[in-house]
Residue, then its C-alpha position, 0 to 999 in steps of 0.5 A: m698536611p694531607i696528600k690530595s688524590e688524583l680524583c680530587r683534582p678540578y673537573r677540567t683536568a682529567p687523569k691522563e689515562v681517562v683522556s687517552r681512553r676517550r681519544r681511542n673511542l672517538p673514531i667509533l662514535w663518529l662512524a656510528p650514524f653512517y653505519l645506521t644510515a647505510s643499513l636503513l637504505f639497504l633495507a629500504t632497497l630490499s623492501g622496494c624490490d619486494k613490493d615491485k615484485v608483488s605488484a608485478e605478480t598481482p593481477p587486476p581485480e575482476v569486476e562486472v560491467t554493463p553498458v549504458a542502455q538507451q531507450d524510451v522510458p514512460l514517466y509515471t505519477e505515483c500517489i499513496s493509496t488506501l484500498d477499500g471495498y467497492v461497496n461496504a454494507q453495515i449489517q444492522p438488525q431492523v428489530t430489537g431482540y436477543l441474538l440467538k445464532q450466528n450462521y456464518r464463518e467470520g472472514t469468509a465469502v457470503q452471498k446476497g440474501d444469506i442469513l448471517f444472524e438470527i434474533d429470538p422470533r417468539p415475541f414477533e410470532a406472538l405479535l403476528a398472531q395478535a394481528q391476524g386475530q384482529l384482522a379476522q375480527a375486522q373481516a367478520q364485522l365487515g361481513k355483518t355490515k355488508l349483510d345489513v346493507e344488502r337486507d335494508t336496501p330493498l326495504a328502504k326502497e319500499s319505505a318499510i324502514p327509514q332511509a336513515q337506517l340504510d345510511n347508517d348501515i352503509q357508513a358502518n360497512q365502509a368503516a368495517e372495510a377501513q378496519v379490515n385494511a388497517a388490520q391487514a397492514q398490521v399483519e403485514q408489519a408483523t410478518l415483516n418484523l418476524g422476517f427481520t429476526k433473520v438478519r441477511s447479507l445485503i450484498e455479495g462479499i467478504a463478511g467481517i468479524s462479528k461485533a456482537q455475541i450470542g445473547d446480546l440485546v441488539g437493535p436498529t442502532s447495533v452494527l453486527t458486522v460489515v460485508s465488503q464487496v472486494q471484486p473489484i476493489k477500490a483504491y482511493f488516492a489524492i492527486s494535485e490539481q495539475e496532475y488532475l488536469k492530465f486525466a481530466n478528459r478521461i475522468s469526465q468520460v467516466a462521469e458522463g457514464k461512458r464505458l472506457p475500453s479495456g485499453q484504458k486500464t492504465l493504473e498500476l498498484i504497488l503493494s506495501d512489500g514493493s511488489l507490482y500487482p499483476n492486474k491493472g486498474w482504471v479510474v472510477l470517479a473523482d470527487r466533486q471539488v478540489d480541497v482548498k486546504t491541500g490543493t488536491i482532489r480525491v480520486a478512486g480507481a478500481f482493480d480486478n481482485p480475483g480470489g480476494i487477495l486485496r482487502p480493504g484497509m491495505f496501503g499501497r502506491v498507485r501510479a499512472a503513465t503521464g508521458v514518455t522520455k525519448g532516448a533515456l540513458l539507463v544503468p542498474q541502480r546498484a551501479v550508482v553510489e550516493t554520497q551526501g546527496s551526490y551520485s557517481v558511477v565507476v566507468v571502465g574505459p577502453d584501456n580497462k582502467a576505472s574512473v569515478r564519474p559524477v552523474k545526475t539522476g532522474e526517475r527510477v524504472g524498475q531496477m534501473w535508474v535514469i541518468t540525465d547527465g554525466l554518461q553516454a550511451g554504450e559506456q561501460v559502468i561497474a555494476e558489481g565489485m566497485q569496492k575493488a576498483k581504484e581511480g586510474a587503476p586497471v581492472q579485469p571487466k566481465q559482463f554483468k548478469s542481473a537476476a532478471q537475466g538468470e543470474 
């Protein structure tokens, strides 16, 4: 019968050496969690001390603040506008012929009466010579009939010739006079047509790019170029019926032909790059009716344009002062933060601690923003360095200087 080894015993009865070894290791396993917890607490204590030491050494962040200003602010009505020449003259020939010359430089200023184009004059010179020949022939016939009348008048009185012959002479003389008048009209028309071969500018202004080439057959329906008067220049814009009523009195004075004083130049023009045009404008006219589809009326203003900087076709915004807001609160636009349609500013209190405050905004005035609710005059708001400030945390404020103040 085989002898059973110690290893073949059931698992519930381990060898004595194994049991004694396990019992010797039990105290070490029980103490391991306590040693780990103590080590973590010690490291956390050291880390907390380091953080307190670092925070004590870090100074408050530096920010730039500006006080909330309080002043009277004008209210503006602003409209999209399109610039156009005060007068735009389409240059069209009055006769048909082949284009021979272009006597102006495109895009330059021209004077009234300057010759811009020349049409081949030879056909018109021939017509003029023909008309002059017909005039000379008619004048010769008139002279003959006049002599006949002068000769036959005394003979008819003496009954040397029949009275009917004198009557015929008189009728022939009158017909000859009519022929002379008609021939003179033909000569004048031929002279005009010959003059029309030199196409002149009708106004003083800027001549545009030529729409015809040398050698083209042009006629009265051909547009050769356009000359625009740009000093002053017009700005067309549409305003609502309610806005029109604010300017109705001034527009009516213009419609009656009354010259407004220079102080009535109240229109301002903001160009497409956002810059403000230095010269103020005035209202020239309003359309005869309000557009029933849009409820707006078209208005034309005018602006002095020395140097011709403004050109027809440019876009901009015309604005006019319609009132004044008394004691409005103003902060720089850069001090206002917009988040999902809500606006807020960061206020620095007397204890130099920052706090985020929601506000309500109004109109923009230059680089400033009108605040209608949420601030008081004299409070300090952060204009530079808002990202450094935290709610309730101290900051180190210094005075903000805008670009207009020479920053």
